[in-house]
N, C-alpha and C positions, 0 to 999 in steps of 0.2 A: 108802861109807857115807854121804857129803854128799851126793852126786849122787842117791841114794836117797829119801833126806828130800826133796830139791828135788822129785823126779817126784812124789813122794805127793801134797805140798802142792798142785802146779800142778793133780792130777786135781780135788781137792777143791775146788779155785777155780773149775775149769772146772763141774763139776756144780752147786754154789751160784749160778753165774753164771748158769746155764741156766734156774733156778729163779727167782731175781731179778728177771731182763731186763725184763720188763716195769714193774715198779715203778721201777728204777734208770733206763728212760728217760724217765719222767712227774718223778725227783726230782734236786736236785743232784746230782752224784757226790761221794761221800764223799772225805773226804782219804784220802790215801794211808797204809796203814797202815805204823809205825814198825817195821822190821826190826829183832829183835836180832842183834845179834853173831852168827855162825855160833859154837858149842860142840859140845862132844862129844854133847849130844844133839840130837833132831830141834826145828827152829824153828818155832815154835808158828803158827799158823793168823792172819791177819787177821782182825780183830774187823768184824764187820760190822751196823750199824745198821739194824733195820727202818725201811721208808719211811714217813713219816707218810701216815695216810689222808687221802685229798682231800676237803677242806671241802664241805659241802653247798652245793648251787647257792641263790642265793636265789630266793624264789619272784618272778615276775613280777607288777608291781604293776598293779592293776588302776585304771584311768582310770575314776573315779567321777564322771557329769555332773554339774556343780555346780547345784544347785534354781534353776529358770528364776523371774527375779523376775515378780510380779505383773502382768500385763498393766494398763496405765493406762486405764480407759474411757475412750472416746472422748467428747470431749464433744460435747452435742446442742444447746447454746447458737447460735441463729443470729447470728454478727457482722454481718449486714446487713439485718437484719427493722426491725418497726417501733420494736420497744424499745431497740434499738440508735439508731436516729434520735432518740428521745425523750434517751436518756444522753448521746449527744455528739452532738446537731444544734445546729448555729448559729441565731440569734434568726429568721432566714428562713425557715428549715423547720419550725421551731417554730411559726412564727406559721401557717403556712400548715395544718399540723395543727391547729391550733386554730380555724382557721377552717372546715375541714371536719368539725370535729368539731362545733362550734355548729350549722353547716347540717344536720348529719345529727340531732341530737338533735331542733330546732327540727322539722324534716320528721316524724318519728315522734311526738313531742307533739303536733302539728296533727292526724296523723290519727287517733287514736286518741280524741281530743277532738270531732273533727267529725262521726268514725264516729258515736260514742253519740249528741251532737246529732240528728244527721239520723235514724238510729233512732228516738229518741224524738217527732221530729215526724212520720215515718209512723207510728208507733203511735198519735197522736193523729190522724192523717187517718180511721184505720179507726174512731177514736172517733166522729168527727162524723159518718159513713156511718149508723153504728147507733143514735147517741142525739140527735144536735141534731136531725135531720129527723124524727125520730120522735116530737118532742117535744108537747105539748099545744099551748104557745106560743111566741112568740121567746125570753120573757123566760127559761120552762123549760129550754129549749134551751141556752142561754147559760151557765146556771149548771150543766148536767152539763160542761162542757168545763173541763178544767184553766185554773187562772189563768192558768199561765206558757205557755199555747199559744198559738201565731201564730192559729190559727184562731178563738181567743175574742177576739185583739186588733184580728182584721178585722171579727169580728160586733160588736165594742163601737163600733168607726168608723162601721160603716152604720147602726147604730140611731141614734147621735149625727147623724148626718148626715141622718137621716130625721126627727128630731124640730123641726130647724130649718133652713131654707136662707138666702139672699139673694135679694132682687129682681133683683140682676144675672145670675142665674146661676138656671136651672128647678131643679126638686128632683131629676130624673131626671140632670143632670149633676152635681148637688151631691154627690148620693150615688156618681156613679162616681169623681167626681174624689178623694173621700175615700176609697174602696176602693182606687184606683189607689195615691193616697199611703202606705196601709198597705201595701200589697204590695211598694212598691218599700223601705219600710223591712225589711222581711221578708226580702227579698232581700238587702240590704246586711248584714243579721247573716248569713245563710247564706254570703255571699261572704267574709267576715272571715274573714281569716288564708290565705283561698286563695292569694292573690297572692304569699305568701312561697315557697308550693311552686313556683311560676312562675318566682321570682327564681332559686332554689337550682337547678331544674332548668337553667336557662341559663347559669347563671355557676358551678356547681362543677366541670365540666369544665376552664375556663379558669382553674382556681384550681388545681388538679391540675397543668395544663399549666406554670403560673409555677412551681411545684415543679420539673416536671421539666427546666425548661429551667435550672432553676438547679443542680440536682445537676450535669445535664451540664458548666456551666459549672466547677462545682468540679473536676471530672475531667481537665477542661482545665488547670485551675491546678495540679493535682497533678501532672500530666506534666510540664507545663512546667517546676514545680520540680524533679521529680526526672530530667528528661532523658532519660527513657524511657519507654515506654510498658508498663509491668509491671502485671502483671492486679491484684497488691496496693493500688497507686497507682486502678486505675480501677476494681475492682472496687465498693468503698464507694460513692462520689458515684452510679455509673453505678444501683447497685441503688436507692438513695434516689429515683433520679430515676423509676425505673419505678413504685416504690410509691406514690410522689404520683398517677402517671398511676392508677393502678389504684384507690386511693382516691378519687380524683374523679370517673370513672367510678359506682364504688359508692355515693357521695352522691347524684349526678346521676338516676341511671336510677329508683331507689324514687322521688324525687321527683316525676318527670315520672311515672310512673305512677299514684301518688296522686293526684296531681293530676288527672288525666282521671275517675281511679273518682270523686271526691267532684263533680265539676263533672255528669257524668252524674247522682248522685244529687240533686243541687240543682236538677237540671233537672227531675226526676219532682216532686220538693215543690214548685217553682214552680207545675208543671201542676194539681197537688192543691189549691194556695191560689189562685189564677186562677179553677178551676171552682167552688170552693168563694164567691168573690166574686161572680163573674155569678150563681149562683143566688141568693144572699142579695140582691144589688140586684135581680132578679126580681121574689121575692118582699116588697122593702119598697116596690116601686113599686106591685105591685099592692095592697098593703094598704092602701098611702096613697091611691090611685086611687078606693077603695070608699068 
């Protein structure tokens, strides 16, 4: 009887083992069932605890990229420009800049001043041809000329010379001398400030060259102090040197061109004044001879 009950229990265990085999393979083995002492009845089957359900797999973490920091706008300031020279320059470089600035300002001031003055005189020359020589009398012709006109000054000088001379010089020569002196005075007024342009045109390149030499000297000193020719030690002084050269040329070239332009216009004005003076001298001598 006992053997029969053991056979039935073994068969039950075999059937349940086939059903829960996969689950038992993934879970820790259960504790061995406590077998009751054999009695007259059948031995109870060992209690089998159900395997716990497997925990759900954690969701894969998504690597969210951190927001990129806003790019810093690149600075457009030139650390080697004229502004940097003014802000960080030494007394020598600042003096060179000041000299070049004065030369440039004087050049353009003289250009505009002389240009308008010459234009006014050329307009007066056209007035002489239209009004003076078409007048009935010499006094009427002089009155038609502007009071600040160079041509009126020449006419007044000729009239004064024709009214009285000297026994040492003939009347013709006296009138010629008076008109010549007046022409020389007019030419002196026309040439006023023109010499400044010539000086600027000839000296401005050398002033800029001095700034260039000084900048290169500062670059060599920076290299000697640093012990190596790194670009950050050389770029500033060499850049300053090149800027000084460019500024010297920018001041000198306009001064030379303006000088030649104004001198050419002065020649035209002097030719008109000499022509007027020659015609006036002829008229005064002819009138006095009558």
